mmJSON file of the N, C-alpha and C atoms, coordinates in Angstrom:
{"data_MODEL":{"atom_site":{
"group_PDB":["ATOM","ATOM","ATOM","ATOM","ATOM","ATOM","ATOM","ATOM","ATOM","ATOM","ATOM","ATOM","ATOM","ATOM","ATOM","ATOM","ATOM","ATOM","ATOM","ATOM","ATOM","ATOM","ATOM","ATOM","ATOM","ATOM","ATOM","ATOM","ATOM","ATOM","ATOM","ATOM","ATOM","ATOM","ATOM","ATOM","ATOM","ATOM","ATOM","ATOM","ATOM","ATOM","ATOM","ATOM","ATOM","ATOM","ATOM","ATOM","ATOM","ATOM","ATOM","ATOM","ATOM","ATOM","ATOM","ATOM","ATOM","ATOM","ATOM","ATOM","ATOM","ATOM","ATOM","ATOM","ATOM","ATOM","ATOM","ATOM","ATOM","ATOM","ATOM","ATOM","ATOM","ATOM","ATOM","ATOM","ATOM","ATOM","ATOM","ATOM","ATOM","ATOM","ATOM","ATOM","ATOM","ATOM","ATOM","ATOM","ATOM","ATOM","ATOM","ATOM","ATOM","ATOM","ATOM","ATOM","ATOM","ATOM","ATOM","ATOM","ATOM","ATOM","ATOM","ATOM","ATOM","ATOM","ATOM","ATOM","ATOM","ATOM","ATOM","ATOM","ATOM","ATOM","ATOM","ATOM","ATOM","ATOM","ATOM","ATOM","ATOM","ATOM","ATOM","ATOM","ATOM","ATOM","ATOM","ATOM","ATOM","ATOM","ATOM","ATOM","ATOM","ATOM","ATOM","ATOM","ATOM","ATOM","ATOM","ATOM","ATOM","ATOM","ATOM","ATOM","ATOM","ATOM","ATOM","ATOM","ATOM","ATOM","ATOM","ATOM","ATOM","ATOM","ATOM","ATOM","ATOM","ATOM","ATOM","ATOM","ATOM","ATOM","ATOM","ATOM","ATOM","ATOM","ATOM","ATOM","ATOM","ATOM","ATOM","ATOM","ATOM","ATOM","ATOM","ATOM","ATOM","ATOM","ATOM","ATOM","ATOM","ATOM","ATOM","ATOM","ATOM","ATOM","ATOM","ATOM","ATOM","ATOM","ATOM","ATOM","ATOM","ATOM","ATOM","ATOM","ATOM","ATOM","ATOM","ATOM","ATOM","ATOM","ATOM","ATOM","ATOM","ATOM","ATOM","ATOM","ATOM","ATOM","ATOM","ATOM","ATOM","ATOM","ATOM","ATOM","ATOM","ATOM","ATOM","ATOM","ATOM","ATOM","ATOM","ATOM","ATOM","ATOM","ATOM","ATOM","ATOM","ATOM","ATOM","ATOM","ATOM","ATOM","ATOM","ATOM","ATOM"],
"id":[1,2,3,4,5,6,7,8,9,10,11,12,13,14,15,16,17,18,19,20,21,22,23,24,25,26,27,28,29,30,31,32,33,34,35,36,37,38,39,40,41,42,43,44,45,46,47,48,49,50,51,52,53,54,55,56,57,58,59,60,61,62,63,64,65,66,67,68,69,70,71,72,73,74,75,76,77,78,79,80,81,82,83,84,85,86,87,88,89,90,91,92,93,94,95,96,97,98,99,100,101,102,103,104,105,106,107,108,109,110,111,112,113,114,115,116,117,118,119,120,121,122,123,124,125,126,127,128,129,130,131,132,133,134,135,136,137,138,139,140,141,142,143,144,145,146,147,148,149,150,151,152,153,154,155,156,157,158,159,160,161,162,163,164,165,166,167,168,169,170,171,172,173,174,175,176,177,178,179,180,181,182,183,184,185,186,187,188,189,190,191,192,193,194,195,196,197,198,199,200,201,202,203,204,205,206,207,208,209,210,211,212,213,214,215,216,217,218,219,220,221,222,223,224,225,226,227,228,229,230,231,232,233,234,235,236,237],
"type_symbol":["N","C","C","N","C","C","N","C","C","N","C","C","N","C","C","N","C","C","N","C","C","N","C","C","N","C","C","N","C","C","N","C","C","N","C","C","N","C","C","N","C","C","N","C","C","N","C","C","N","C","C","N","C","C","N","C","C","N","C","C","N","C","C","N","C","C","N","C","C","N","C","C","N","C","C","N","C","C","N","C","C","N","C","C","N","C","C","N","C","C","N","C","C","N","C","C","N","C","C","N","C","C","N","C","C","N","C","C","N","C","C","N","C","C","N","C","C","N","C","C","N","C","C","N","C","C","N","C","C","N","C","C","N","C","C","N","C","C","N","C","C","N","C","C","N","C","C","N","C","C","N","C","C","N","C","C","N","C","C","N","C","C","N","C","C","N","C","C","N","C","C","N","C","C","N","C","C","N","C","C","N","C","C","N","C","C","N","C","C","N","C","C","N","C","C","N","C","C","N","C","C","N","C","C","N","C","C","N","C","C","N","C","C","N","C","C","N","C","C","N","C","C","N","C","C","N","C","C","N","C","C","N","C","C","N","C","C"],
"label_atom_id":["N","CA","C","N","CA","C","N","CA","C","N","CA","C","N","CA","C","N","CA","C","N","CA","C","N","CA","C","N","CA","C","N","CA","C","N","CA","C","N","CA","C","N","CA","C","N","CA","C","N","CA","C","N","CA","C","N","CA","C","N","CA","C","N","CA","C","N","CA","C","N","CA","C","N","CA","C","N","CA","C","N","CA","C","N","CA","C","N","CA","C","N","CA","C","N","CA","C","N","CA","C","N","CA","C","N","CA","C","N","CA","C","N","CA","C","N","CA","C","N","CA","C","N","CA","C","N","CA","C","N","CA","C","N","CA","C","N","CA","C","N","CA","C","N","CA","C","N","CA","C","N","CA","C","N","CA","C","N","CA","C","N","CA","C","N","CA","C","N","CA","C","N","CA","C","N","CA","C","N","CA","C","N","CA","C","N","CA","C","N","CA","C","N","CA","C","N","CA","C","N","CA","C","N","CA","C","N","CA","C","N","CA","C","N","CA","C","N","CA","C","N","CA","C","N","CA","C","N","CA","C","N","CA","C","N","CA","C","N","CA","C","N","CA","C","N","CA","C","N","CA","C","N","CA","C","N","CA","C","N","CA","C","N","CA","C","N","CA","C","N","CA","C","N","CA","C"],
"label_alt_id":[null,null,null,null,null,null,null,null,null,null,null,null,null,null,null,null,null,null,null,null,null,null,null,null,null,null,null,null,null,null,null,null,null,null,null,null,null,null,null,null,null,null,null,null,null,null,null,null,null,null,null,null,null,null,null,null,null,null,null,null,null,null,null,null,null,null,null,null,null,null,null,null,null,null,null,null,null,null,null,null,null,null,null,null,null,null,null,null,null,null,null,null,null,null,null,null,null,null,null,null,null,null,null,null,null,null,null,null,null,null,null,null,null,null,null,null,null,null,null,null,null,null,null,null,null,null,null,null,null,null,null,null,null,null,null,null,null,null,null,null,null,null,null,null,null,null,null,null,null,null,null,null,null,null,null,null,null,null,null,null,null,null,null,null,null,null,null,null,null,null,null,null,null,null,null,null,null,null,null,null,null,null,null,null,null,null,null,null,null,null,null,null,null,null,null,null,null,null,null,null,null,null,null,null,null,null,null,null,null,null,null,null,null,null,null,null,null,null,null,null,null,null,null,null,null,null,null,null,null,null,null,null,null,null,null,null,null],
"label_comp_id":["UNK","UNK","UNK","UNK","UNK","UNK","UNK","UNK","UNK","UNK","UNK","UNK","UNK","UNK","UNK","UNK","UNK","UNK","UNK","UNK","UNK","UNK","UNK","UNK","UNK","UNK","UNK","UNK","UNK","UNK","UNK","UNK","UNK","UNK","UNK","UNK","UNK","UNK","UNK","UNK","UNK","UNK","UNK","UNK","UNK","UNK","UNK","UNK","UNK","UNK","UNK","UNK","UNK","UNK","UNK","UNK","UNK","UNK","UNK","UNK","UNK","UNK","UNK","UNK","UNK","UNK","UNK","UNK","UNK","UNK","UNK","UNK","UNK","UNK","UNK","UNK","UNK","UNK","UNK","UNK","UNK","UNK","UNK","UNK","UNK","UNK","UNK","UNK","UNK","UNK","UNK","UNK","UNK","UNK","UNK","UNK","UNK","UNK","UNK","UNK","UNK","UNK","UNK","UNK","UNK","UNK","UNK","UNK","UNK","UNK","UNK","UNK","UNK","UNK","UNK","UNK","UNK","UNK","UNK","UNK","UNK","UNK","UNK","UNK","UNK","UNK","UNK","UNK","UNK","UNK","UNK","UNK","UNK","UNK","UNK","UNK","UNK","UNK","UNK","UNK","UNK","UNK","UNK","UNK","UNK","UNK","UNK","UNK","UNK","UNK","UNK","UNK","UNK","UNK","UNK","UNK","UNK","UNK","UNK","UNK","UNK","UNK","UNK","UNK","UNK","UNK","UNK","UNK","UNK","UNK","UNK","UNK","UNK","UNK","UNK","UNK","UNK","UNK","UNK","UNK","UNK","UNK","UNK","UNK","UNK","UNK","UNK","UNK","UNK","UNK","UNK","UNK","UNK","UNK","UNK","UNK","UNK","UNK","UNK","UNK","UNK","UNK","UNK","UNK","UNK","UNK","UNK","UNK","UNK","UNK","UNK","UNK","UNK","UNK","UNK","UNK","UNK","UNK","UNK","UNK","UNK","UNK","UNK","UNK","UNK","UNK","UNK","UNK","UNK","UNK","UNK","UNK","UNK","UNK","UNK","UNK","UNK"],
"label_asym_id":["A","A","A","A","A","A","A","A","A","A","A","A","A","A","A","A","A","A","A","A","A","A","A","A","A","A","A","A","A","A","A","A","A","A","A","A","A","A","A","A","A","A","A","A","A","A","A","A","A","A","A","A","A","A","A","A","A","A","A","A","A","A","A","A","A","A","A","A","A","A","A","A","A","A","A","A","A","A","A","A","A","A","A","A","A","A","A","A","A","A","A","A","A","A","A","A","A","A","A","A","A","A","A","A","A","A","A","A","A","A","A","A","A","A","A","A","A","A","A","A","A","A","A","A","A","A","A","A","A","A","A","A","A","A","A","A","A","A","A","A","A","A","A","A","A","A","A","A","A","A","A","A","A","A","A","A","A","A","A","A","A","A","A","A","A","A","A","A","A","A","A","A","A","A","A","A","A","A","A","A","A","A","A","A","A","A","A","A","A","A","A","A","A","A","A","A","A","A","A","A","A","A","A","A","A","A","A","A","A","A","A","A","A","A","A","A","A","A","A","A","A","A","A","A","A","A","A","A","A","A","A","A","A","A","A","A","A"],
"label_entity_id":["1","1","1","1","1","1","1","1","1","1","1","1","1","1","1","1","1","1","1","1","1","1","1","1","1","1","1","1","1","1","1","1","1","1","1","1","1","1","1","1","1","1","1","1","1","1","1","1","1","1","1","1","1","1","1","1","1","1","1","1","1","1","1","1","1","1","1","1","1","1","1","1","1","1","1","1","1","1","1","1","1","1","1","1","1","1","1","1","1","1","1","1","1","1","1","1","1","1","1","1","1","1","1","1","1","1","1","1","1","1","1","1","1","1","1","1","1","1","1","1","1","1","1","1","1","1","1","1","1","1","1","1","1","1","1","1","1","1","1","1","1","1","1","1","1","1","1","1","1","1","1","1","1","1","1","1","1","1","1","1","1","1","1","1","1","1","1","1","1","1","1","1","1","1","1","1","1","1","1","1","1","1","1","1","1","1","1","1","1","1","1","1","1","1","1","1","1","1","1","1","1","1","1","1","1","1","1","1","1","1","1","1","1","1","1","1","1","1","1","1","1","1","1","1","1","1","1","1","1","1","1","1","1","1","1","1","1"],
"label_seq_id":[1,1,1,2,2,2,3,3,3,4,4,4,5,5,5,6,6,6,7,7,7,8,8,8,9,9,9,10,10,10,11,11,11,12,12,12,13,13,13,14,14,14,15,15,15,16,16,16,17,17,17,18,18,18,19,19,19,20,20,20,21,21,21,22,22,22,23,23,23,24,24,24,25,25,25,26,26,26,27,27,27,28,28,28,29,29,29,30,30,30,31,31,31,32,32,32,33,33,33,34,34,34,35,35,35,36,36,36,37,37,37,38,38,38,39,39,39,40,40,40,41,41,41,42,42,42,43,43,43,44,44,44,45,45,45,46,46,46,47,47,47,48,48,48,49,49,49,50,50,50,51,51,51,52,52,52,53,53,53,54,54,54,55,55,55,56,56,56,57,57,57,58,58,58,59,59,59,60,60,60,61,61,61,62,62,62,63,63,63,64,64,64,65,65,65,66,66,66,67,67,67,68,68,68,69,69,69,70,70,70,71,71,71,72,72,72,73,73,73,74,74,74,75,75,75,76,76,76,77,77,77,78,78,78,79,79,79],
"pdbx_PDB_ins_code":[null,null,null,null,null,null,null,null,null,null,null,null,null,null,null,null,null,null,null,null,null,null,null,null,null,null,null,null,null,null,null,null,null,null,null,null,null,null,null,null,null,null,null,null,null,null,null,null,null,null,null,null,null,null,null,null,null,null,null,null,null,null,null,null,null,null,null,null,null,null,null,null,null,null,null,null,null,null,null,null,null,null,null,null,null,null,null,null,null,null,null,null,null,null,null,null,null,null,null,null,null,null,null,null,null,null,null,null,null,null,null,null,null,null,null,null,null,null,null,null,null,null,null,null,null,null,null,null,null,null,null,null,null,null,null,null,null,null,null,null,null,null,null,null,null,null,null,null,null,null,null,null,null,null,null,null,null,null,null,null,null,null,null,null,null,null,null,null,null,null,null,null,null,null,null,null,null,null,null,null,null,null,null,null,null,null,null,null,null,null,null,null,null,null,null,null,null,null,null,null,null,null,null,null,null,null,null,null,null,null,null,null,null,null,null,null,null,null,null,null,null,null,null,null,null,null,null,null,null,null,null,null,null,null,null,null,null],
"Cartn_x":[-0.744,0.506,1.698,2.906,3.949,5.409,5.949,7.063,8.348,9.429,10.329,11.453,12.071,12.758,12.948,13.575,13.134,14.255,15.299,16.28,16.154,17.704,17.069,17.13,15.828,15.793,14.777,14.159,12.963,11.519,10.695,9.452,8.293,7.476,6.406,5.423,4.171,2.877,1.678,0.843,-0.387,-1.549,-2.659,-3.787,-4.706,-5.426,-6.897,-8.01,-9.116,-10.574,-11.16,-12.28,-13.675,-14.494,-15.08,-16.4,-17.097,-17.169,-18.387,-17.911,-16.292,-15.897,-16.34,-15.939,-16.258,-15.014,-13.83,-12.759,-11.635,-10.539,-9.34,-8.387,-7.127,-6.242,-5.149,-4.326,-2.793,-1.713,-0.776,0.187,1.371,2.205,3.543,4.942,5.359,6.614,7.939,8.522,9.844,10.809,12.277,13.327,13.595,14.249,15.852,17.059,18.172,19.422,19.354,19.892,21.063,22.178,22.415,24.431,24.237,25.534,25.707,24.77,24.167,23.543,21.662,21.816,20.373,19.433,18.298,17.629,16.146,15.084,14.325,13.257,11.956,11.358,9.538,9.569,9.371,7.488,6.402,4.88,3.985,3.945,2.693,1.902,0.628,-0.922,-1.581,-2.167,-3.655,-4.717,-5.396,-6.834,-7.213,-7.615,-8.511,-10.012,-10.522,-12.178,-13.315,-14.183,-15.063,-15.152,-16.003,-16.089,-17.435,-17.774,-19.474,-19.655,-20.636,-20.463,-20.0,-19.431,-18.799,-19.317,-20.202,-21.158,-20.463,-21.019,-20.445,-19.327,-19.969,-18.944,-17.619,-17.869,-16.693,-15.505,-15.872,-15.086,-14.618,-15.774,-15.333,-14.631,-14.125,-13.271,-11.781,-11.47,-10.613,-9.857,-10.948,-10.38,-9.365,-10.192,-9.599,-8.278,-8.147,-6.986,-6.084,-6.309,-5.517,-5.054,-6.014,-5.367,-4.434,-4.471,-4.269,-2.531,-2.079,-1.118,-0.319,-1.289,-0.319,0.033,-0.695,0.307,1.459,1.402,2.035,3.401,3.399,4.292,5.218,4.038,4.972,5.652,5.357,5.979,7.472,7.174,8.027,9.751,8.722,9.829,10.199,9.85,10.13,11.221,11.165,12.167,13.485],
"Cartn_y":[3.158,4.247,3.386,3.896,2.604,3.798,2.846,4.095,3.111,3.407,2.714,3.55,4.36,4.445,5.174,5.02,5.791,6.052,6.536,6.547,5.813,5.407,4.585,5.664,5.253,6.802,7.778,7.182,7.699,7.741,8.039,7.77,8.308,7.077,8.084,7.584,7.98,8.259,8.472,7.776,8.004,7.554,8.8,8.931,8.149,7.334,7.194,7.168,7.726,8.144,7.692,6.372,6.232,7.016,7.018,7.548,7.617,6.709,6.62,7.801,8.003,8.262,7.83,6.32,5.798,5.733,5.984,5.87,6.313,6.783,7.02,5.763,5.75,4.904,5.786,5.352,6.406,5.358,5.184,3.937,4.335,3.956,5.09,4.151,4.053,2.974,4.202,2.89,3.64,3.062,3.043,2.452,2.47,1.245,1.54,0.674,1.482,0.799,-0.202,-1.897,-2.277,-3.046,-2.99,-2.56,-2.788,-2.715,-1.677,-2.647,-3.683,-3.716,-4.215,-4.275,-4.707,-3.789,-4.053,-2.495,-3.267,-2.68,-3.477,-2.097,-2.976,-1.556,-1.516,-0.635,-0.796,-0.241,-0.81,-0.789,0.205,1.014,1.304,1.895,1.205,0.977,1.436,2.81,3.658,3.513,3.459,3.418,4.525,5.642,6.472,6.285,5.958,5.866,6.99,7.335,8.89,7.894,9.141,9.191,8.884,8.697,7.755,6.076,5.317,3.688,3.856,2.47,2.804,1.367,1.475,-0.121,-1.433,-2.276,-3.381,-4.222,-4.081,-4.128,-3.146,-2.394,-1.84,-2.322,-2.365,-3.26,-4.289,-5.383,-6.558,-6.636,-5.639,-5.686,-4.75,-3.673,-3.687,-4.67,-5.226,-6.543,-7.473,-8.16,-8.997,-8.281,-6.908,-6.88,-7.017,-6.552,-6.402,-7.834,-9.44,-10.451,-11.017,-10.213,-10.782,-9.845,-9.312,-8.23,-8.688,-9.191,-10.417,-11.705,-12.024,-13.084,-13.099,-11.866,-10.927,-11.168,-10.339,-10.066,-11.148,-12.117,-13.225,-14.136,-14.201,-14.845,-13.871,-12.702,-11.863,-11.876,-12.339,-12.336,-13.783,-14.701,-15.93,-16.501,-15.109,-15.343,-14.635],
"Cartn_z":[-12.833,-13.095,-13.378,-13.335,-14.305,-13.608,-12.951,-12.688,-13.297,-14.435,-14.995,-13.771,-13.004,-12.883,-11.255,-10.007,-8.89,-8.216,-7.816,-6.445,-5.694,-5.394,-3.524,-2.372,-1.896,-0.652,-1.092,-2.797,-2.759,-2.615,-2.49,-2.129,-3.054,-3.524,-4.382,-3.429,-3.438,-2.636,-3.695,-3.537,-3.931,-3.557,-3.672,-3.103,-3.679,-3.557,-3.702,-3.542,-3.664,-3.501,-4.183,-3.55,-4.597,-5.174,-5.707,-5.767,-5.031,-4.318,-2.782,-2.02,-2.212,-1.051,0.883,0.617,1.944,2.313,1.89,2.533,1.448,2.159,1.502,1.475,0.792,0.911,-0.069,1.178,0.922,0.779,-0.386,-0.29,-0.455,0.582,0.073,-0.367,-1.566,-1.746,-1.692,-0.557,-0.292,-0.942,-1.684,-2.191,-1.382,-0.725,0.101,-0.055,-0.17,-0.431,0.268,-0.342,0.576,0.34,-0.616,-1.137,-2.461,-3.349,-4.515,-5.422,-5.206,-6.487,-6.173,-4.756,-4.233,-4.153,-3.535,-2.965,-2.569,-1.271,-1.136,-0.981,-1.122,-1.579,0.351,0.287,1.763,1.182,1.64,1.257,2.806,2.694,3.603,3.1,3.715,2.884,4.16,3.72,4.737,4.645,5.315,5.093,5.995,5.386,6.314,6.358,7.356,7.102,7.335,7.821,7.78,9.115,10.269,10.799,11.924,9.922,10.589,9.766,10.043,9.905,8.757,8.088,7.449,6.614,5.066,4.205,5.019,4.917,5.637,4.456,2.719,1.935,1.441,1.927,2.217,3.226,4.637,5.183,5.054,4.003,3.8,2.781,1.948,0.919,1.528,2.524,2.909,4.087,4.03,5.19,4.359,3.101,2.082,1.821,1.632,0.69,2.251,3.082,3.952,4.618,4.154,4.129,3.075,2.072,0.785,1.07,1.171,2.076,2.661,3.872,4.337,4.062,3.274,2.83,1.595,0.664,0.262,0.445,1.744,2.755,2.927,3.737,4.123,3.405,2.053,0.81,0.722,0.192,0.28,1.349,2.862,3.717,3.382,2.813,2.695,1.497,0.564,-0.533,-0.1],
"occupancy":[1.0,1.0,1.0,1.0,1.0,1.0,1.0,1.0,1.0,1.0,1.0,1.0,1.0,1.0,1.0,1.0,1.0,1.0,1.0,1.0,1.0,1.0,1.0,1.0,1.0,1.0,1.0,1.0,1.0,1.0,1.0,1.0,1.0,1.0,1.0,1.0,1.0,1.0,1.0,1.0,1.0,1.0,1.0,1.0,1.0,1.0,1.0,1.0,1.0,1.0,1.0,1.0,1.0,1.0,1.0,1.0,1.0,1.0,1.0,1.0,1.0,1.0,1.0,1.0,1.0,1.0,1.0,1.0,1.0,1.0,1.0,1.0,1.0,1.0,1.0,1.0,1.0,1.0,1.0,1.0,1.0,1.0,1.0,1.0,1.0,1.0,1.0,1.0,1.0,1.0,1.0,1.0,1.0,1.0,1.0,1.0,1.0,1.0,1.0,1.0,1.0,1.0,1.0,1.0,1.0,1.0,1.0,1.0,1.0,1.0,1.0,1.0,1.0,1.0,1.0,1.0,1.0,1.0,1.0,1.0,1.0,1.0,1.0,1.0,1.0,1.0,1.0,1.0,1.0,1.0,1.0,1.0,1.0,1.0,1.0,1.0,1.0,1.0,1.0,1.0,1.0,1.0,1.0,1.0,1.0,1.0,1.0,1.0,1.0,1.0,1.0,1.0,1.0,1.0,1.0,1.0,1.0,1.0,1.0,1.0,1.0,1.0,1.0,1.0,1.0,1.0,1.0,1.0,1.0,1.0,1.0,1.0,1.0,1.0,1.0,1.0,1.0,1.0,1.0,1.0,1.0,1.0,1.0,1.0,1.0,1.0,1.0,1.0,1.0,1.0,1.0,1.0,1.0,1.0,1.0,1.0,1.0,1.0,1.0,1.0,1.0,1.0,1.0,1.0,1.0,1.0,1.0,1.0,1.0,1.0,1.0,1.0,1.0,1.0,1.0,1.0,1.0,1.0,1.0,1.0,1.0,1.0,1.0,1.0,1.0,1.0,1.0,1.0,1.0,1.0,1.0,1.0,1.0,1.0,1.0,1.0,1.0],
"B_iso_or_equiv":[0.0,0.0,0.0,0.0,0.0,0.0,0.0,0.0,0.0,0.0,0.0,0.0,0.0,0.0,0.0,0.0,0.0,0.0,0.0,0.0,0.0,0.0,0.0,0.0,0.0,0.0,0.0,0.0,0.0,0.0,0.0,0.0,0.0,0.0,0.0,0.0,0.0,0.0,0.0,0.0,0.0,0.0,0.0,0.0,0.0,0.0,0.0,0.0,0.0,0.0,0.0,0.0,0.0,0.0,0.0,0.0,0.0,0.0,0.0,0.0,0.0,0.0,0.0,0.0,0.0,0.0,0.0,0.0,0.0,0.0,0.0,0.0,0.0,0.0,0.0,0.0,0.0,0.0,0.0,0.0,0.0,0.0,0.0,0.0,0.0,0.0,0.0,0.0,0.0,0.0,0.0,0.0,0.0,0.0,0.0,0.0,0.0,0.0,0.0,0.0,0.0,0.0,0.0,0.0,0.0,0.0,0.0,0.0,0.0,0.0,0.0,0.0,0.0,0.0,0.0,0.0,0.0,0.0,0.0,0.0,0.0,0.0,0.0,0.0,0.0,0.0,0.0,0.0,0.0,0.0,0.0,0.0,0.0,0.0,0.0,0.0,0.0,0.0,0.0,0.0,0.0,0.0,0.0,0.0,0.0,0.0,0.0,0.0,0.0,0.0,0.0,0.0,0.0,0.0,0.0,0.0,0.0,0.0,0.0,0.0,0.0,0.0,0.0,0.0,0.0,0.0,0.0,0.0,0.0,0.0,0.0,0.0,0.0,0.0,0.0,0.0,0.0,0.0,0.0,0.0,0.0,0.0,0.0,0.0,0.0,0.0,0.0,0.0,0.0,0.0,0.0,0.0,0.0,0.0,0.0,0.0,0.0,0.0,0.0,0.0,0.0,0.0,0.0,0.0,0.0,0.0,0.0,0.0,0.0,0.0,0.0,0.0,0.0,0.0,0.0,0.0,0.0,0.0,0.0,0.0,0.0,0.0,0.0,0.0,0.0,0.0,0.0,0.0,0.0,0.0,0.0,0.0,0.0,0.0,0.0,0.0,0.0],
"pdbx_formal_charge":[null,null,null,null,null,null,null,null,null,null,null,null,null,null,null,null,null,null,null,null,null,null,null,null,null,null,null,null,null,null,null,null,null,null,null,null,null,null,null,null,null,null,null,null,null,null,null,null,null,null,null,null,null,null,null,null,null,null,null,null,null,null,null,null,null,null,null,null,null,null,null,null,null,null,null,null,null,null,null,null,null,null,null,null,null,null,null,null,null,null,null,null,null,null,null,null,null,null,null,null,null,null,null,null,null,null,null,null,null,null,null,null,null,null,null,null,null,null,null,null,null,null,null,null,null,null,null,null,null,null,null,null,null,null,null,null,null,null,null,null,null,null,null,null,null,null,null,null,null,null,null,null,null,null,null,null,null,null,null,null,null,null,null,null,null,null,null,null,null,null,null,null,null,null,null,null,null,null,null,null,null,null,null,null,null,null,null,null,null,null,null,null,null,null,null,null,null,null,null,null,null,null,null,null,null,null,null,null,null,null,null,null,null,null,null,null,null,null,null,null,null,null,null,null,null,null,null,null,null,null,null,null,null,null,null,null,null],
"auth_seq_id":[1,1,1,2,2,2,3,3,3,4,4,4,5,5,5,6,6,6,7,7,7,8,8,8,9,9,9,10,10,10,11,11,11,12,12,12,13,13,13,14,14,14,15,15,15,16,16,16,17,17,17,18,18,18,19,19,19,20,20,20,21,21,21,22,22,22,23,23,23,24,24,24,25,25,25,26,26,26,27,27,27,28,28,28,29,29,29,30,30,30,31,31,31,32,32,32,33,33,33,34,34,34,35,35,35,36,36,36,37,37,37,38,38,38,39,39,39,40,40,40,41,41,41,42,42,42,43,43,43,44,44,44,45,45,45,46,46,46,47,47,47,48,48,48,49,49,49,50,50,50,51,51,51,52,52,52,53,53,53,54,54,54,55,55,55,56,56,56,57,57,57,58,58,58,59,59,59,60,60,60,61,61,61,62,62,62,63,63,63,64,64,64,65,65,65,66,66,66,67,67,67,68,68,68,69,69,69,70,70,70,71,71,71,72,72,72,73,73,73,74,74,74,75,75,75,76,76,76,77,77,77,78,78,78,79,79,79],
"auth_comp_id":["UNK","UNK","UNK","UNK","UNK","UNK","UNK","UNK","UNK","UNK","UNK","UNK","UNK","UNK","UNK","UNK","UNK","UNK","UNK","UNK","UNK","UNK","UNK","UNK","UNK","UNK","UNK","UNK","UNK","UNK","UNK","UNK","UNK","UNK","UNK","UNK","UNK","UNK","UNK","UNK","UNK","UNK","UNK","UNK","UNK","UNK","UNK","UNK","UNK","UNK","UNK","UNK","UNK","UNK","UNK","UNK","UNK","UNK","UNK","UNK","UNK","UNK","UNK","UNK","UNK","UNK","UNK","UNK","UNK","UNK","UNK","UNK","UNK","UNK","UNK","UNK","UNK","UNK","UNK","UNK","UNK","UNK","UNK","UNK","UNK","UNK","UNK","UNK","UNK","UNK","UNK","UNK","UNK","UNK","UNK","UNK","UNK","UNK","UNK","UNK","UNK","UNK","UNK","UNK","UNK","UNK","UNK","UNK","UNK","UNK","UNK","UNK","UNK","UNK","UNK","UNK","UNK","UNK","UNK","UNK","UNK","UNK","UNK","UNK","UNK","UNK","UNK","UNK","UNK","UNK","UNK","UNK","UNK","UNK","UNK","UNK","UNK","UNK","UNK","UNK","UNK","UNK","UNK","UNK","UNK","UNK","UNK","UNK","UNK","UNK","UNK","UNK","UNK","UNK","UNK","UNK","UNK","UNK","UNK","UNK","UNK","UNK","UNK","UNK","UNK","UNK","UNK","UNK","UNK","UNK","UNK","UNK","UNK","UNK","UNK","UNK","UNK","UNK","UNK","UNK","UNK","UNK","UNK","UNK","UNK","UNK","UNK","UNK","UNK","UNK","UNK","UNK","UNK","UNK","UNK","UNK","UNK","UNK","UNK","UNK","UNK","UNK","UNK","UNK","UNK","UNK","UNK","UNK","UNK","UNK","UNK","UNK","UNK","UNK","UNK","UNK","UNK","UNK","UNK","UNK","UNK","UNK","UNK","UNK","UNK","UNK","UNK","UNK","UNK","UNK","UNK","UNK","UNK","UNK","UNK","UNK","UNK"],
"auth_asym_id":["A","A","A","A","A","A","A","A","A","A","A","A","A","A","A","A","A","A","A","A","A","A","A","A","A","A","A","A","A","A","A","A","A","A","A","A","A","A","A","A","A","A","A","A","A","A","A","A","A","A","A","A","A","A","A","A","A","A","A","A","A","A","A","A","A","A","A","A","A","A","A","A","A","A","A","A","A","A","A","A","A","A","A","A","A","A","A","A","A","A","A","A","A","A","A","A","A","A","A","A","A","A","A","A","A","A","A","A","A","A","A","A","A","A","A","A","A","A","A","A","A","A","A","A","A","A","A","A","A","A","A","A","A","A","A","A","A","A","A","A","A","A","A","A","A","A","A","A","A","A","A","A","A","A","A","A","A","A","A","A","A","A","A","A","A","A","A","A","A","A","A","A","A","A","A","A","A","A","A","A","A","A","A","A","A","A","A","A","A","A","A","A","A","A","A","A","A","A","A","A","A","A","A","A","A","A","A","A","A","A","A","A","A","A","A","A","A","A","A","A","A","A","A","A","A","A","A","A","A","A","A","A","A","A","A","A","A"],
"auth_atom_id":["N","CA","C","N","CA","C","N","CA","C","N","CA","C","N","CA","C","N","CA","C","N","CA","C","N","CA","C","N","CA","C","N","CA","C","N","CA","C","N","CA","C","N","CA","C","N","CA","C","N","CA","C","N","CA","C","N","CA","C","N","CA","C","N","CA","C","N","CA","C","N","CA","C","N","CA","C","N","CA","C","N","CA","C","N","CA","C","N","CA","C","N","CA","C","N","CA","C","N","CA","C","N","CA","C","N","CA","C","N","CA","C","N","CA","C","N","CA","C","N","CA","C","N","CA","C","N","CA","C","N","CA","C","N","CA","C","N","CA","C","N","CA","C","N","CA","C","N","CA","C","N","CA","C","N","CA","C","N","CA","C","N","CA","C","N","CA","C","N","CA","C","N","CA","C","N","CA","C","N","CA","C","N","CA","C","N","CA","C","N","CA","C","N","CA","C","N","CA","C","N","CA","C","N","CA","C","N","CA","C","N","CA","C","N","CA","C","N","CA","C","N","CA","C","N","CA","C","N","CA","C","N","CA","C","N","CA","C","N","CA","C","N","CA","C","N","CA","C","N","CA","C","N","CA","C","N","CA","C","N","CA","C","N","CA","C","N","CA","C","N","CA","C","N","CA","C"],
"pdbx_PDB_model_num":[1,1,1,1,1,1,1,1,1,1,1,1,1,1,1,1,1,1,1,1,1,1,1,1,1,1,1,1,1,1,1,1,1,1,1,1,1,1,1,1,1,1,1,1,1,1,1,1,1,1,1,1,1,1,1,1,1,1,1,1,1,1,1,1,1,1,1,1,1,1,1,1,1,1,1,1,1,1,1,1,1,1,1,1,1,1,1,1,1,1,1,1,1,1,1,1,1,1,1,1,1,1,1,1,1,1,1,1,1,1,1,1,1,1,1,1,1,1,1,1,1,1,1,1,1,1,1,1,1,1,1,1,1,1,1,1,1,1,1,1,1,1,1,1,1,1,1,1,1,1,1,1,1,1,1,1,1,1,1,1,1,1,1,1,1,1,1,1,1,1,1,1,1,1,1,1,1,1,1,1,1,1,1,1,1,1,1,1,1,1,1,1,1,1,1,1,1,1,1,1,1,1,1,1,1,1,1,1,1,1,1,1,1,1,1,1,1,1,1,1,1,1,1,1,1,1,1,1,1,1,1,1,1,1,1,1,1]
}}}
């Protein structure tokens, strides 16, 4: 997906469901105005797991993604 413009205060939500349907990932981006020239983007990344046991490979992928997101957040907050 490519978004070229979004109004401050608006949000975009994408729901990703892998073909295995072992989990659902819902990502929401919200554009938050800071001042006349600046905005901040807030990302919410939610994983919904089925009620049955999740395959260990899927859990590893989710944990790796979570670690990468935390590193990105730390980097963004230091900038």
